[in-house]
C-alpha positions in Angstrom: 52.8 -20.7 6.3 49.9 -22.7 4.8 48.1 -22.6 8.1 48.4 -18.8 8.2 47.1 -18.5 4.6 44.1 -20.8 5.5 43.4 -18.8 8.7 43.6 -15.5 6.8 41.2 -16.8 4.1 38.8 -18.1 6.7 38.9 -14.7 8.6 38.2 -12.9 5.3 35.2 -15.2 4.6 33.9 -14.7 8.1 34.2 -11.0 7.8 32.3 -11.0 4.5 29.6 -13.2 5.9 29.2 -11.0 9.0 28.8 -8.0 6.8 26.1 -9.6 4.8 24.4 -11.5 7.6 24.1 -8.4 9.8 25.3 -10.4 12.8 25.5 -8.8 16.2 23.3 -6.4 18.2 20.8 -4.2 16.3 22.1 -0.6 16.1 20.5 2.0 18.2 18.5 4.8 16.5 19.3 8.2 17.7 16.2 9.8 16.3 13.7 7.2 17.6 10.8 5.7 15.7 9.5 7.7 12.8 5.9 8.0 11.6 4.4 8.2 8.1 0.9 9.6 7.9 -1.5 8.3 5.2 -4.6 10.5 5.0 -7.8 9.6 3.3 -7.6 11.5 0.0 -9.6 9.6 -2.7 -9.2 10.6 -6.3 -6.2 12.9 -5.9 -3.2 10.7 -7.0 -2.2 9.3 -10.4 0.7 6.8 -10.3 2.9 8.3 -13.0 6.1 9.3 -11.1 5.2 13.0 -11.1 4.8 14.9 -7.8 2.4 17.7 -8.8 -0.6 15.9 -7.3 1.3 15.4 -4.0 1.9 19.1 -3.2 -0.8 19.3 -0.5 0.3 16.1 1.2 2.4 16.3 4.4 5.9 14.7 4.1 7.9 12.8 6.7 11.6 13.3 6.2 14.3 10.9 7.4 18.1 10.8 7.2 19.4 8.1 4.9 22.1 6.2 6.9 24.1 3.1 5.9 22.1 0.0 6.8 25.1 -1.8 8.2 26.6 1.1 10.0 24.0 3.9 10.7 26.5 6.5 11.5 25.3 10.1 10.9 28.7 11.1 9.6 28.2 8.5 6.8 24.7 9.6 5.8 23.7 9.8 2.1 25.3 12.9 0.7 22.2 13.9 -1.2 20.2 14.6 1.9 17.1 13.2 3.5 14.3 11.1 1.9 10.8 12.6 2.0 8.1 10.0 2.3 4.4 10.8 1.6 1.4 8.5 1.8 -2.3 8.6 1.2 -5.1 6.1 0.7 -8.6 6.1 -0.9 -10.2 3.4 1.2 -9.2 0.6 -1.2 -5.5 1.3 -2.2 -2.6 2.9 -0.4 -0.2 5.2 -2.3 3.4 6.2 -1.6 5.6 9.0 -3.0 9.3 9.0 -2.1 11.6 12.0 -3.0 15.4 11.8 -2.9 17.8 14.4 -4.2 20.5 13.0 -6.4 22.3 13.7 -9.7 20.8 11.8 -12.7 22.4 8.4 -13.1 21.0 5.9 -15.5 22.6 2.9 -17.3 20.2 0.8 -19.2 20.2 -2.9 -18.3 22.6 -2.2 -15.4 20.4 -1.9 -12.3 23.4 -1.6 -9.9 24.5 1.6 -11.8 21.0 3.2 -11.3 19.2 4.2 -8.1 17.0 1.7 -6.5 14.3 1.8 -3.9 12.6 -0.7 -1.6 9.8 -0.7 1.0 9.6 -3.4 3.7 6.6 -4.2 5.9 6.2 -6.4 8.9 4.0 -9.4 8.4 4.7 -11.9 11.1 4.3 -10.9 14.7 8.0 -11.9 15.5 9.5 -10.3 12.3 12.2 -7.8 13.2 13.4 -4.8 11.2 17.0 -6.0 11.8 18.0 -9.0 9.7 15.0 -8.7 7.5 12.6 -10.7 9.6 15.2 -12.2 11.9 14.7 -15.9 11.3 17.9 -17.7 12.5 17.7 -20.5 9.8 20.5 -20.5 7.3 20.2 -20.4 3.5 18.4 -23.5 2.2 16.9 -24.4 5.6 14.2 -21.7 5.9 10.7 -22.9 5.6 7.2 -21.6 6.3 7.2 -23.8 9.4 10.6 -23.2 10.9 10.5 -19.4 10.2 6.8 -19.0 11.0 6.1 -15.5 12.4 9.2 -13.9 10.9 7.8 -13.0 7.5 8.3 -9.5 6.0 6.8 -8.1 2.8 9.2 -6.3 0.4 8.6 -4.2 -2.7 11.8 -3.6 -4.6 12.1 -1.4 -7.7 15.4 -1.5 -9.7 14.9 1.1 -12.5 17.7 -0.2 -14.9 15.0 -1.4 -17.4 12.2 1.0 -16.5 11.3 4.0 -18.7 10.6 7.2 -16.7 6.9 7.8 -16.2 5.8 4.4 -17.3 3.9 2.0 -15.0 5.6 -1.2 -13.8 4.9 -4.0 -11.3 2.0 -6.4 -11.5 1.3 -7.6 -15.0 -0.8 -10.3 -16.6 2.1 -12.4 -17.8 3.9 -12.7 -14.5 0.7 -12.9 -12.4 -0.5 -15.7 -14.7 2.7 -17.6 -14.0 1.8 -17.3 -10.2 4.7 -15.2 -8.9 5.4 -11.7 -7.8 8.0 -10.9 -10.5 8.0 -8.1 -13.1 10.0 -9.1 -16.2 9.6 -5.6 -17.7 10.7 -3.1 -15.1 11.8 -5.3 -12.1 9.3 -3.8 -9.6 8.9 -7.0 -7.7 6.8 -8.3 -4.9 9.0 -10.3 -2.4 8.7 -11.9 1.0 11.6 -12.8 3.3 12.5 -14.4 6.6 16.1 -13.1 6.7 18.6 -11.6 4.1 19.4 -15.1 2.7 15.8 -16.4 2.6 14.2 -14.0 0.1 11.7 -15.1 -2.6 9.3 -13.7 -5.1 5.8 -14.2 -3.9 4.6 -17.6 -5.0 8.2 -19.0 -5.1 10.3 -20.6 -2.5 10.4 -23.7 -0.3 8.0 -26.4 -1.7 5.5 -26.1 1.1 5.3 -22.4 0.6 4.6 -22.2 -3.1 1.3 -20.7 -4.1 -0.5 -19.1 -7.0 0.6 -15.6 -6.0 0.7 -12.3 -7.8 2.5 -8.9 -7.8 0.1 -6.5 -6.1 2.3 -3.4 -6.6 2.4 -0.8 -9.3 4.8 2.1 -9.6 6.7 4.6 -11.7 9.8 6.8 -11.4 10.9 10.2 -12.6 13.7 12.8 -12.2 13.2 16.5 -12.0 15.9 17.1 -14.7 13.8 15.3 -17.3 11.9 17.8 -19.5 9.8 15.6 -21.8 6.4 15.2 -20.3 4.6 13.8 -23.4 6.1 10.4 -22.6 9.4 8.6 -23.2 9.9 5.4 -25.2 12.7 2.9 -25.0 14.6 4.5 -27.9 15.0 7.7 -25.8 17.4 6.0 -23.5 19.2 7.4 -21.4 16.3 9.8 -21.2 18.3 12.6 -19.5 21.7 14.1 -19.1 24.1 12.1 -16.9 25.0 13.8 -13.6 22.4 16.5 -14.0 21.4 17.7 -10.5 17.8 17.2 -9.4 15.4 15.0 -7.4 14.3 11.4 -7.9 10.6 10.6 -7.5 9.4 7.1 -6.8 5.6 6.6 -6.8 3.8 3.3 -5.8 0.4 1.9 -5.1 -1.0 -1.3 -3.6 -4.4 -2.6 -2.4 -4.8 -2.3 1.4 -5.8 -5.9 1.4 -4.6 -8.7 -0.9 -5.7 -12.3 -1.5 -2.5 -13.7 -0.1 -3.0 -17.0 1.8 0.7 -17.8 2.7 1.9 -14.8 4.9 3.7 -13.2 1.9 1.8 -9.8 1.9 1.3 -7.3 4.6 -2.4 -6.6 5.2 -3.3 -3.0 6.0 -6.3 -1.9 8.0 -7.6 1.7 8.2 -7.1 3.0 11.7 -4.5 0.4 12.6 -0.7 1.2 12.5 1.7 -1.0 10.4 5.4 -1.3 10.6 7.4 -0.3 7.5 11.0 0.5 6.4 12.6 2.4 3.5 15.8 1.5 1.7 17.7 3.4 -1.0 20.6 2.4 -3.3 22.6 4.9 -5.2 25.6 4.4 -7.5 28.0 7.0 -5.9 30.6 8.2 -8.3 29.3 5.9 -10.9 30.3 2.7 -8.9 28.0 -0.2 -8.8 26.2 -0.8 -5.5 26.0 -4.2 -3.7 22.9 -5.7 -2.1 24.0 -4.7 1.4 25.3 -1.3 0.4 22.0 0.6 0.9 20.9 3.4 3.0 17.9 3.1 5.4 15.5 5.8 6.5 15.8 4.5 10.0 17.5 1.7 11.9 14.2 0.5 13.2 10.6 0.2 12.0 8.7 3.3 10.9 5.0 3.6 11.8 2.6 3.7 8.9 -0.6 5.4 10.1 -3.5 4.8 7.7 -6.0 7.2 9.0 -9.8 7.2 8.6 -11.6 10.0 6.8 -11.7 13.2 8.9 -15.3 13.6 7.8 -16.1 10.2 9.2 -14.3 10.8 12.4 -16.2 14.0 13.2 -19.5 13.0 11.5 -22.7 13.2 13.5 -25.7 12.1 11.6 -28.2 15.0 11.2 -31.9 14.4 11.3 -33.0 12.7 8.1 -35.1 15.4 6.7 -36.4 13.2 3.8 -37.5 10.6 6.3 -39.2 13.2 8.5 -41.1 14.7 5.5 -42.3 11.2 4.4 -43.4 10.5 7.9 -45.3 13.7 8.2 -47.0 13.2 4.9 -48.0 9.7 5.9 -49.3 11.0 9.2 -51.3 13.7 7.4 -52.8 11.0 5.0 -53.7 8.9 8.0 -55.5 11.8 9.7 -57.4 12.7 6.5 -58.4 9.0 6.1 -59.7 8.9 9.6 -61.7 12.1 9.1 -63.1 10.8 5.9 -64.1 7.5 7.6 -65.8 9.4 10.4 -67.6 11.7 7.8 -68.7 8.7 5.7 -69.9 6.8 8.7 -71.8 9.8 9.9 -73.5 10.3 6.5 -74.4 6.6 6.2 -75.9 6.6 9.7 -77.9 9.7 9.0 -79.3 8.3 5.8 -80.4 5.2 7.5 -82.3 7.2 10.1 -84.4 9.0 7.5 -85.0 6.1 5.0 -88.2 4.0 5.5 -87.5 0.3 5.8 -89.5 -1.9 3.6 -89.7 -5.6 4.5 -88.7 -8.1 1.9 -92.1 -9.9 2.1 -93.9 -6.7 1.0 -91.5 -6.3 -1.9 -92.2 -9.8 -3.1 -96.0 -9.4 -2.6 -96.0 -6.3 -4.7 -94.1 -8.0 -7.5 -96.6 -10.9 -7.5 -99.6 -8.6 -7.8 -98.0 -6.7 -10.6 
């Protein structure tokens, strides 16, 4: 009997570990690889959680399927997630829209919606198992898991006021990590689900003076106060009110990371990304692995060059031509004047009588 109890307990532990570790073969995506287009649109977006300035941007829509079991029959009941992206040549911006009834419980993040973006950093980093390093908890290092790094932005809104900006701040950045003590919009890197750390934190040989390079805000369409909420307005809206969540983010294309903790984006070159979404269905708390994913493989982030630059053919530089023509005209005039002056001088010389110097001196002595 004792043996049966021990075996049953061991089986339960193994099942739980398997669910959390994502062991087994990676699931097959029925829809294939998706694509998120980031056009060059400088000066159009303000990171405030509102979607008005995104109306002209094309959206890519993806079904939200359970990360551990991407079965279409178990898709998120609120529908698809719409992902939009633009860049201004320096920063990249994201807007994610998800339908869902308003749910907010201050200080209890797992009873509020949450969103995350993940980007491939290392060449061997896989979407499945969050980088795919085989090391167990406590054994991951920057040497043993080299090449499996992924960059993660995670926003848990349980302490974040709608419409307010969160993410990188002077206090946490001065401490040298990717945390956000105010709104939990954090900058994280990972090698697998059990080896996740704030930027600048982790195994001893991977510590650095890092910072949180992300900024973001959230909003819900049922909220009617646009002049700005404060903390005393909690819970800000009516619970279970139908509507749409908006999550808006920005980050520099390139960061000053030196330890493979941030993805580095290049205009014109594709990057791999993923989207995860947590939602407290029926008011129940969600767990770390109980999230929906926009795909069961990497999405392609396409940061495009300016269309004007792509089709730009330099026209003749009219200001340069005018300057050249004016200089040429002056040169011609100068040559003509030189010829005229030379001609006049030579003509005067031919009509003027030459008086030797000796005669001039003799005349002066007589005088």
